[in-house]
N, C-alpha and C positions, 0 to 999 in steps of 0.2 A: 548247321544243316548241310547235307551233302547233295550236290547237284550232279546230274549225269554229265559225263564227258561229251565232247563234241562229236565223237565217233559212235555214240550209242545209236542203235537203229530201233525202229518201231514197226511192227508188222500190223498194218491197217486192214489186212484181209478179213479180219473178224467182222469188220464193218462193211464188207463187200467192196472195199476200195483197194487201191494199189500202193499207196505211199509207204516207204520204208524208213521215214524219219518223222520226228515229232512235228516239226513245222508243216511238213507236207500233209500229215494226217489232219492237223488242225485246219489247214486250208480246205482240204477235201470235205471235212465234216461241216465247215462253215458254208461251203457251197451247197451242200444238201439242204441245210436249214433255210438259206435264202432263196432256194429254188422252189419252195412250196408255192403252188399257184394261189393267188389271192382268194379264189373261190373256196379252196380247201381250207385255207386259213380262217376264213369267216365261218365256215361250217364248224370248225373245231372250237371256236371261241364264242359263238353266238347260239342263242336258243331258237334255232330255225325249226320249222315243222316239216318233217319228211312227207312228201306228197304221196298219197296212196294210189294215185292214178298214173303218174309218170315219174321218171327218174329226175326229180327236182326237189329242192328244199326251199320252202317259202317263209318269208317273214310275215307273221300274222299278228292281229290284235290292234289296239287303238294307237299305241305309240311305241313300237319296237325300236331297238337301236339299229336302224338300217340306213342312217344318213351317210352319204359319201360325197366327196368333192370331185366333180368332173367338169372340165372346161372352166375351171375357176368359179363354179356355181354349185349350189346345193341340189343334189339329186337324192333319190332313195332307192334302195335295192329291193326289187320285187322278189327275185329268186336266184339261187345258185343252181346251175345246171350240172348234170353229172359229167360233162366234159370240162368242168371248171370255169366255163364262161359265166358271167354275172349279168343278169338282166336288170336294168335300172330305168327309172322314170324321173323326169325332171320334177323338182319339188314345186315349182311355180309354172303356171301356164305361160305359153308364148303368145297368148291372145286368142281371139276367136277366129276360126277359119271355116270355110265350107269343106265338107268331107269330099264332095265332088261337085263341081259347078255344073256338070251336065245332068245331075240327079241320079247317076248310076251308082250301084253299090259294089262294083267289082274293083277291089283295091289294086289288083294286078293289071288292070286295063292299060295304063295306070290311072287311078283316081287323081284328081288335081292336088289333093292333100299329100298323096304319096310323092308326087313330083316335087312339091314344095319342100317336104321334109328331106328328101334324098338328094336334092340339088341345091336349092337356095339356102335352106337352113343348114344343111351339112357343110356347105362352103363357108358359112359364117363361123363355124367352130374353129378354134385355134388348131394349128398343125399338130400339136402334141395330142389333143383330144381325138382328132381324126385318126391318128395312128393307133389309138387304143380301142377303136371300134372294130368289130368283126362282123362280116355279113353272115346271116343265118337264114334258115328256113322258118318263116313265120306262118302261124295257123290262121287262115283267113276264110275258113269254111262257114257256110250259112248255118244258123242255129234256129231252133223252134221257140217261138214266143211262149213265155210262162211255163216252160217245161219244169218237171220235178225230178229229172234224172241227170245228175251232173256227169256221170260217167259217159252216158250217150252224148251229152252236149260236148264234152271234150273230144270225143271221137268224131263228132260232126265238124267241130272247129278244125281238127287235124286232117279232115278229109280233103282240104284244098290248101296248097302251100304256095308261098311267094318268097323268093330269096331277095334279101335286101339288107340295108344297114339301119334304117330308122323307121319305126312304125308306131303303133299304139298298143295299149293292153287289150286283151280279149275279155269277154264277159266272164269267162270261167276264172281268169286270173283275179278279177275283183272278188268274186265269190270265195276263192281259195285264200284270199288275204284276210278273211274273217275268222276270228278266233272261236266262234260258236257255230260249229258245223250242224249241231242238232236243230238250232233255230234258224240258221241262215245258209245252210249248205246246198242250196239249189236256187235257180232263178226265181221260182215261185215262192219259196220260203223267204228269200231276201225281200221280195216285194210285199209279202204279207206281214212281216214283222218289223214294226217301226224302230225296234231296238237295235236292228242290225247295223245302222249307221254308226253306232257307238262301239262296234266290235271290229272295225277295220281302219287302218291308217290311210286308206285310199279315199275316204270320204271327203268330198268338197261340197260347199254349200251353193253350187251352181251347176249348170248343165255342161257336161263335157263328153267328148267322143270316145268310143271304143273302136276296135278294129273289126268287130263282128257284124256281118250282114245277117238279115233275117230270111228264113224260109216261111212262106205262107202268106204273110201280109202283102208283100210285093217282092217277088223273087229277084227283081232287077233294080230296085231303088231303095228299099228300106234298110236302115242301119241302126244298131243299138247305141244308146247313149245313157250315161248315168245322170239322174236328175238331182236337183238341189235337196231332195229328201233322202238320197242315198239308195233309191231303187232304180230299176231299169225301165226304159220306154224305148219305142222304136219310131223312127220318122216315117212319114209317107214317102219322102224323098231325101236323098243325101244332100240335097241343096238346102241345107240349114247351116246356121252360123253359130257353132258352139266352141267352147274352150278346148285347147289342144295341149296335151302333155306328152311331148316326145319321149319315146321309149327306145332303148337300144341294148345291144349286148357288148359288154367289155370282153376283150380278148383274154383267154386263159393264160397268156404270157405276162399279164400285169402282176405287180406285187403290191401289197399294202405296206406302206412305210410306217404308219402309226395311226392312232385313233381307235376308239371303242365303238363307234357307230352312233353314239349319243349326238343329239342336235348341237350340243356345245363342244363335242369332241368327235366330229365325223371322221370316217375312214379317209385317209389320205393315200392317194396312189403314188407309188415310188416312181420318180422320173428317171 
């Protein structure tokens, strides 16, 4: 077998790069492969559903392969955003909390749960996990009870923004995690069809908070929560004590080292 001599050159410009030798070309190409953002990597290897309303890709259905280890804990991926950030939700509740101890439904005020998540809870995360979180604009707009127009609901949610690191899911994100849009693709449909709880991985068998306040019932105090039946209800006041699932965005700079997203083989973030 003949091997090239040490002075053989290689033009890597065909790949859009600069190296003129074999080892340099290998190093450059390897750098490209390892530089793929984790969000893009997950989109390429997973069966995500492209959202028709926003530039996002959602994990849908009863048990998709969307498990990821974050802060040495089990979390699940809600969506991959078009900027390659990844929105995740803790797999287990951190316990019951009041949404706001004053009864107000303005998350940006800030609500007491907002303060707890972005100060006390954030400071309890390990330093590596903290470095992987990116602050983003969250949709905190009021929505209408029992509406049947998901596009308008999303627009209403997006009508008010808050910038921060840790929040909760919106009502529309729960709806969009459902695999049966014809049966469960709006707030009213989700509440009318008892089968919808079997179509989403977000279902829990107890009450837990969303980020979404309500328009109409009480514009200053009512907040939506998911019930133990998998439908939605709204509080008279945010001064109720329901389960909390922290939600956050992972930076587009992170990489996935290994894993398939299965519960037994979750995605592992490269350190």
